[in-house]
Every structure is written in C-alpha cells, then in structure tokens.
N, C-alpha and C positions, 0 to 999 in steps of 0.2 A: 460619173460625170456630174459636174456641179454647174448649174446655171439657173438664173431666176426665170428664164423663159421655159415654162412647163411644156409648151408645144414642141420647142426644139429638143428638150430632154426626151420626150416620147418618140419623136421622129428619129433622133440619133440612136436611141436605145434599140429600137426595132432594127434599124439598118445594121448596127454593129452585131447584134445578136444573130442576124441572118448570116453574117460573116464569121460566126463561131465565137464571138467574144461573150463573156459573161459580164453584164453591165448592171451597176448599182447607180442610183441617181439621188441627188439632193438639190434642194433649191436655195439653201443658204449655208453660211459658214458653220453654224452650230450643228446642223444636221450632218454636214460633211465631215466634221471632226468625229462625231459619234460613229458615223459609218466607217470612217478610217480605222477607228479603234476596234471595231467588230470584224470587219471584212478583210483588212490588210490587203488592199488591191495592188496589183502589179503596176498599174497605170492610173493616173489621175488626169482627167480632162476638166479644166475649169475655165470659167469666164473671167477674163482679166479685170473686169469691173464689178465682180460679185458684191452685192450689198453695199455698193458705193465705196468701200474701203480698199478694194483692189485685190486681185488674185495673189499679189505678192505677200500680203498680210497672211492669208491662209497658207501660202507656201512656206513661209517662215515657221508658222505654228506646226505644220506637218513635219518639216525637216527637223525642227527642234524636238518633236515628240519622241522620236526614237532613232535619230541619225539616219533617216530614211535615204535610200539610194534609188527609190522608184522614180521614174520620170514623171514630171509634171508638165502637162501641155496646156498652154493658155489659148483660149479662144477669145479673140478680140472682136468687139462690136465695130471697131474701126481700125485703121492701120496704125501700127505702133511706130512712133518716131524713135530716133536714136536714143533719146533719154529714157523712154519706156523700155526699150530693149535692154539697155544697160542695167536698169533697175530690176528687170526680170531675171537677168543672168546672176546678179548679185544675190537675189532671193533663192536661187537654186533651180530655176525653171530651165528645162532642157530643150524645149522646142516651141515654136510659135506657129499658130495656125490662125489665119485671119478669117473672120466672118465676112461675107457668107461663104460657107464651105459646102462641098457637094457631099451629102450624106451617103450617096450611093458609092462613092469612091473612097470615103474616109477610112474604111477598114483596110483597104489596100495601102493607103498612104501611111497608116499606123504600122502596118507590117514592114514597109520599106524603112520607116524610121527605126524600128527595132533591129532590123537587119544591119543598118549602118552603125547602130550602137554596138552590136555584137562584133562587127568587123573592125571597129576602132580600138 
C-alpha cells in the first residue's frame, strides 16, 4: 500500500492483516518502486495523488517495469471525475476506491474484486 498518510497506512495494514493479507507499505514513489522490485506483490493499493504527481505516474513505471499484470487500486482523496477515470484506465489501473473507505470492510471488498477478476 502506498500513501503519504502514515496513519492511514498503519490502520489499513492492521485491518488487512487481520483479514489474512500480507501487507507492505511505502509513503512515496521511490520507496514504492524499491518495494515492488523486492516483494513482487500481487496487488498494489495506492493514493491517486501520491507525491503530487499522481498515482498514474507510478502505475506507468510499475507497468513498464516488467509488463506487470497485477491489479493496481487507486485510493482517491476525492471523487474522480470522468477525465480522471479515463486517465487512470489508460495508465493500467484496474479499480477505483474512493476515500474515505471503511478499513473494516476493505478486505472483503478486495476479495470480491479478485473474484470478479477471476470470473471474467
């Protein structure tokens, strides 16, 4: 999970770990890329506005890194308009989750998302 809000990172990490997920966190793009290279996670949850340049920039870097097929989930601090959604899809983002989100139900929502991906 990548977000500048360390409190949100900690809260979400604990919640997802209680749901059985293994969670790695980073608070900026540089750390996120290093973590990606080392851990090769199945899923990436990132803030759409990370470090001011946007989650799409980081998504492009990750997708280009090794033709990754892992889903990228954007957490937005505000609602995404149609232009934002189009830009995210072009970057290779699979799913949008708007903040605030419920950390208690997030694990179940992620499981539903993966089930839909498997079924399609």
